N, C-alpha and C positions, 0 to 999 in steps of 0.2 A: 232897869236896862231900859233907857230911851228908846223909841222907834227908829228904825233905820231906813234909811230911804236908799233906793240904788239909783245914782244917779242919769243912767239912761236904759229904758227898757229894751232898747234895740243892741245894744253892747253886749258881748259876752262880760257875766260879772265874777268876778273872782272875789273869795272871801278870803281874806289875809289874818291869820290869828297869832298875834306875837305879843310878849309881855312888854318887849323891850320897844318902846316909842320909835326911838332914832330910825331903828333896823327896819321898821313899818313903814315910816314915811318915806326912807328911799326906794323899798321894794314897791311899794303904790305909785309913786312917781314914774318910775321906770315902767310898769304896766300900763297905765294910762299913756304913758308915749306910744306904746305899743297899741295903743286902741281897747283896752279894756276897762270896763268902769270895775272898782274895787272898794270894797267894804270893809273895814279896817275894826277889829274888835280886839281886846287884850288878854282875853282868857277862853276857855275849852266850855266852860258855861252860856257864854254871851255868844258864842259861834252856832251852840246848839239852838237858840232860841233864834237868831237869824237864818238858820236853815231852815228854820219849821214855818218863817212867815217873810220869806222873800225866796225870789227865784236867783239861785245861785248856779252856776255853772262849772264850778271847780273850786278846791279849796286848798290853801299853801297853809300850812302850819309848822311854827316851831316845836322842836321838839320840848323845852325846859321850858315850864310855864307853870306860875302858880296854882295849887288845886288841883291841877288834872293836866298830866302831859302829855306830847301828842300822841303817843300810842292810845292811850286812853282815849283821847277825843276821835282819833280814827275808828276804835272798836264802835263806838256809838252812833258816831255816822253811819258805819256799815250796817248797824240795826236798823236806824231808818230809811237811809238812802243808800242800799248797797250798791249802786251804778255811779254815784258821785265820784268824781276822779279826784285823788288828794295826792299832793306833794308833801312831802317831811322835811324840814330844812335842820340840820344841826350843826354845830360848830366842834361835835362829838362824835361825829358818824361814826369812825373805826374805833374810838375808846370804848363806845357803848353797844358795840356790834348792831348800830341798825342797819337791817336791810329792809327791801320791799316783803320779802316773806316773815321776818320777823316783828315787824310794824303793821301792817296790813296798807301800806302806801302804796299807792301807783307806782311813787318814784322817791327815793331817797336822796337829797342832795345835801352836800356840805359845804358849809358857810367858806368862803373864801374870797379870793382873786378873780375866781371863774364862777363864782354863784349867779352874777346877774345874768349873764349870758347862757347859763346851762337852762336856770328859773323860765325864761322867756321862751327857748325852744322848747323847756319841759311844756309849760304852758300851751303854745300853739301846737303842739304833738297832741297831746291830751285831748284839748277841746276838737281839732279836725279828726281825730279818732272817734269821738264821741257824736260828733254831727253826722258822721257818713252813717246814709241808710243802708238798709240792708237791701240786695236787689229782690226783685218781685218773682217770686216763685211762677214758672212757666204755668200754665192752665193745662196743657195738652198733657194726656195720661201715658203709661208708660207705652213704649214702641213694642209693636207686636214681632216676632220674629218672620220675615219674608213681607213686610208692609211694604206697599211703595210709596215713594213721596208724592205729596200732593201736588 
């Protein structure tokens, strides 16, 4: 595999994994228009290589791909990067019974007329959830009964 270069280190970077070049190019264009850097690969093996060598913020994977399907890819991602947000796409969500629980994805989306809008919302929501910081714990100890406020 040739080295992959992320377009801009300042933009959130989405790894798009899909064996269908036509679908990938259209999704890439939409995501770039929304302000994301996008790396495209055609299969799960290359996706895992990219994840090991690049800063990736979110993965979008098709379900049906050669050699490794989307669920197998998600399982491998969870082994090495358990907190990585993953969106799984399929034209056969209902027929295959694909759910977040059965696939390990953060979100499962059906390909179709509403796919683009749902994908953009999902990516934005998952990345904003990931970037939120946990509140800093208060340093004060527990209150004692009857203690007066300072």
